C-alpha positions in Angstrom: 68.4 92.1 165.8 68.6 89.8 168.2 72.1 88.6 168.2 75.1 90.3 168.7 78.9 89.3 168.7 81.4 91.4 170.7 84.9 92.2 169.4 87.4 93.3 171.2 85.8 92.2 174.4 88.3 94.7 176.6 87.2 97.0 179.1 84.7 98.9 176.9 83.6 95.8 174.7 82.8 93.6 177.9 81.0 96.5 179.4 78.2 97.0 176.8 78.0 93.4 176.0 77.7 92.4 179.1 75.1 94.7 179.6 73.2 93.5 176.2 73.2 89.9 177.5 72.2 90.9 181.3 68.8 92.3 179.2 68.6 89.0 177.8 70.5 89.5 174.6 72.0 86.7 172.2 76.2 88.6 173.2 78.9 86.4 171.7 82.4 87.5 172.9 85.0 86.8 170.9 88.4 86.3 173.5 91.7 85.4 173.2 93.9 85.9 176.6 90.7 86.2 179.1 89.0 82.9 177.3 89.6 80.3 179.7 88.6 82.7 183.1 85.4 84.0 181.6 84.5 80.9 180.2 85.1 79.0 183.7 83.8 82.1 185.7 82.0 83.8 183.7 81.9 88.1 183.5 81.6 90.5 186.6 80.9 94.1 186.3 81.4 96.7 189.5 79.4 99.7 188.2 78.2 103.1 189.6 74.8 102.3 188.1 75.0 98.7 189.7 77.2 95.9 190.1 76.2 92.5 188.1 77.5 88.9 187.7 77.0 86.6 184.0 78.1 83.5 185.6 77.6 81.8 182.4 79.1 83.8 179.1 78.9 82.7 175.5 82.3 83.5 174.1 84.6 82.1 171.6 88.3 82.1 170.3 87.0 82.4 166.9 84.4 84.3 164.9 84.1 81.1 162.9 83.1 79.5 166.5 80.8 82.8 167.0 79.0 82.1 163.6 76.7 84.4 161.8 75.1 87.4 163.4 72.8 90.5 163.4 74.8 93.3 165.1 78.6 93.3 165.1 79.9 95.5 167.9 83.6 96.4 167.1 85.4 97.5 170.2 88.9 97.0 169.9 91.5 99.5 169.7 92.2 100.8 166.1 95.6 99.6 166.2 94.2 96.3 165.4 92.1 97.5 162.4 94.5 95.4 159.9 92.4 92.2 161.0 89.1 93.5 160.4 88.3 91.4 157.1 89.5 88.2 158.9 87.4 88.5 161.6 84.4 90.0 160.7 83.5 88.6 157.3 82.7 85.1 159.4 80.0 87.0 160.9 78.0 88.8 158.3 75.0 87.3 157.2 73.0 89.5 153.8 71.5 91.8 156.9 74.3 92.0 159.8 75.0 95.5 160.8 78.2 96.9 161.9 78.8 99.4 164.5 82.2 100.8 164.9 83.1 101.4 168.9 86.2 102.8 168.7 87.9 106.0 169.3 89.0 108.7 166.6 88.7 108.8 163.0 89.1 106.4 159.9 87.5 103.7 161.3 84.2 103.8 159.6 86.2 104.4 156.3 87.9 101.2 156.6 85.0 99.3 157.5 83.2 100.7 154.8 85.8 99.8 151.9 85.6 96.7 153.1 82.1 95.8 154.1 80.1 98.5 152.4 79.1 101.6 153.9 75.6 100.7 153.9 76.3 98.3 156.6 78.4 101.4 159.2 77.2 102.7 162.1 79.6 104.6 164.4 79.1 105.0 167.9 81.2 106.7 170.7 81.1 105.9 174.2 81.4 108.6 177.2 82.4 106.3 179.9 85.4 105.9 182.8 85.9 102.4 182.3 88.9 99.7 183.4 89.5 95.9 183.0 91.2 94.9 186.4 91.8 91.9 186.0 90.5 89.1 183.4 86.3 88.6 184.0 86.4 91.9 186.1 85.7 95.2 184.5 84.9 98.1 186.6 83.1 101.0 185.6 83.4 104.0 187.7 82.1 107.5 185.5 79.6 107.8 182.7 77.9 105.3 180.4 76.5 107.3 178.1 77.1 106.5 174.3 76.2 108.6 170.9 75.2 106.5 167.8 74.7 107.4 164.5 74.7 106.3 160.8 77.7 106.3 158.5 75.9 108.9 156.6 74.0 112.1 158.1 70.3 111.2 159.2 68.1 109.1 161.6 66.9 105.8 160.2 65.0 103.0 161.8 67.3 100.5 162.4 69.3 103.5 164.4 66.4 104.0 166.5 65.8 100.1 166.9 69.6 100.2 168.3 69.4 102.9 170.1 66.2 101.4 172.0 68.1 97.9 172.7 70.5 100.0 174.3 68.7 102.0 176.4 66.5 99.0 177.8 70.3 97.6 178.6 70.6 100.6 180.9 72.6 102.3 178.6 71.7 106.0 177.7 71.8 106.2 174.1 71.7 109.2 172.0 71.3 109.8 168.7 73.8 111.6 166.3 71.9 112.3 163.7 75.7 114.6 162.1 77.7 111.1 163.9 80.8 113.2 162.1 80.0 116.0 164.1 79.6 113.9 167.3 83.4 112.2 166.5 85.2 115.7 166.2 83.6 117.0 169.7 85.1 113.8 171.4 88.0 114.4 170.3 88.1 117.7 171.8 88.4 115.6 174.9 90.4 112.5 173.6 93.0 114.8 171.8 94.7 116.8 175.0 93.9 114.3 177.8 95.3 110.8 176.4 98.3 112.7 174.9 99.1 115.1 177.3 98.6 111.9 180.0 101.6 110.4 177.6 103.6 113.3 176.9 103.9 113.9 180.8 105.2 110.5 181.1 101.9 108.5 182.2 100.3 110.7 184.6 96.3 110.7 185.3 93.8 113.6 184.5 94.3 115.0 187.8 97.7 115.0 188.0 97.6 116.8 184.7 95.5 119.8 185.6 97.1 120.4 188.6 100.3 121.3 186.9 100.6 125.1 186.7 100.2 125.1 182.9 97.9 121.9 182.7 94.4 123.3 181.5 95.9 126.5 180.0 97.8 123.4 177.6 94.9 121.5 177.3 92.6 124.3 176.6 95.1 125.6 173.6 95.0 122.0 171.9 90.6 122.1 172.4 90.4 125.1 170.7 92.9 123.7 167.8 90.1 120.8 167.3 87.6 123.1 167.3 89.2 124.9 164.8 89.6 122.0 162.4 86.3 121.2 162.9 84.9 124.2 162.4 87.0 124.4 159.2 85.4 120.8 157.6 82.1 122.3 158.6 81.4 121.5 162.0 81.0 124.0 164.7 81.6 123.2 168.2 81.2 126.5 170.7 83.7 127.6 173.0 81.4 127.0 175.7 81.4 122.9 175.2 85.3 123.2 175.4 85.1 125.0 178.6 81.9 122.1 180.2 84.8 119.3 178.8 87.6 120.9 180.9 85.0 121.3 184.4 83.6 117.4 184.0 87.5 116.4 183.9 87.9 117.6 187.7 85.9 115.4 189.4 87.3 112.3 187.6 90.5 113.1 189.8 92.6 109.8 189.1 91.1 109.1 186.0 93.5 107.2 183.3 93.2 107.3 180.1 92.9 104.3 177.7 95.5 105.4 175.7 97.9 106.4 178.6 97.4 103.1 179.9 98.2 101.6 176.6 101.3 103.8 176.7 103.1 102.9 180.1 101.5 99.0 179.3 104.0 98.7 176.2 100.8 98.4 174.2 100.1 99.8 170.6 98.9 103.4 170.9 96.2 104.8 168.4 98.3 107.2 167.0 96.6 107.3 163.8 93.6 107.4 164.5 93.0 110.2 167.6 96.3 112.4 166.3 97.4 111.7 163.0 94.1 111.5 161.1 92.6 114.5 162.7 95.9 116.5 162.2 95.3 115.3 158.2 92.1 116.3 158.1 93.0 119.6 159.4 95.7 120.6 156.9 93.5 119.4 153.8 91.2 122.5 154.8 94.4 124.8 155.6 93.6 125.0 159.0 97.4 125.3 161.0 96.7 123.7 164.1 100.9 123.8 166.0 100.1 122.7 168.9 98.5 119.3 167.4 101.3 118.6 165.3 103.8 119.0 167.9 101.9 116.3 170.5 101.5 113.8 167.6 104.9 113.8 166.7 106.1 113.5 170.2 103.7 110.6 171.1 104.8 109.0 167.6 108.7 109.4 169.1 107.9 108.3 172.7 105.9 105.3 171.6 108.7 104.3 169.0 111.9 104.9 171.3 110.3 101.9 173.6 
């Protein structure tokens, strides 16, 4: 696995792609609005793990320009998934694997329907990161990736990819059951991304400072864990408390979905809230707070 295409080179894609490029890998970035600046000035990463600059970046405006690669990393928002076929197909050879580095549920299934489950791996990043301006990414916390096969188990290619990221200065945990790992990430994403939107575009510190902020977060987290349990994934209550505790030091962190909402960009409603809600209903788990939150986000996004 020597060549990589980064599809969706925003904050997340640029950071992890940048790490791989810095480690000496052949990394090709698909860029649109940032193309001219990155082509001319390169990519700058300001990171708690050490700043670095890639003065020359291999970037392109189309998949055809990039050509066939060994690994496709999908880092765009799930709201763009309707373009999977046209963007990814030109990048594939017989052995190409596709890693979806996206939030929420349903992304793996959508890719598998088009390209075959045997190609697909899932990955999730636990990171505080923002795109400050074209070509400038600021990494302020976290950075670990959890990666797993679409079907439970550990394969040689999964170990190889985890090792590639580790050698690029990215902690990469192997998730033997990636579906469970997805639900664990939703424990944080559902309440913090959601409530920061419905409260009008606030950060995590402001949310937790509200008189009922922590209680509302916890109630939603527990609904997510109950839904996960109904589907066969046991998430302990201690995990919920840890997620709340670890968020306090983030202070003024702005969740990505809240930023999308404030900027008038599409919000990943289906992947982060609607699909988990649908799966909870499929196993008769009641999630009234999640249902209310999803409806409110959809209402607010639709009224802009």
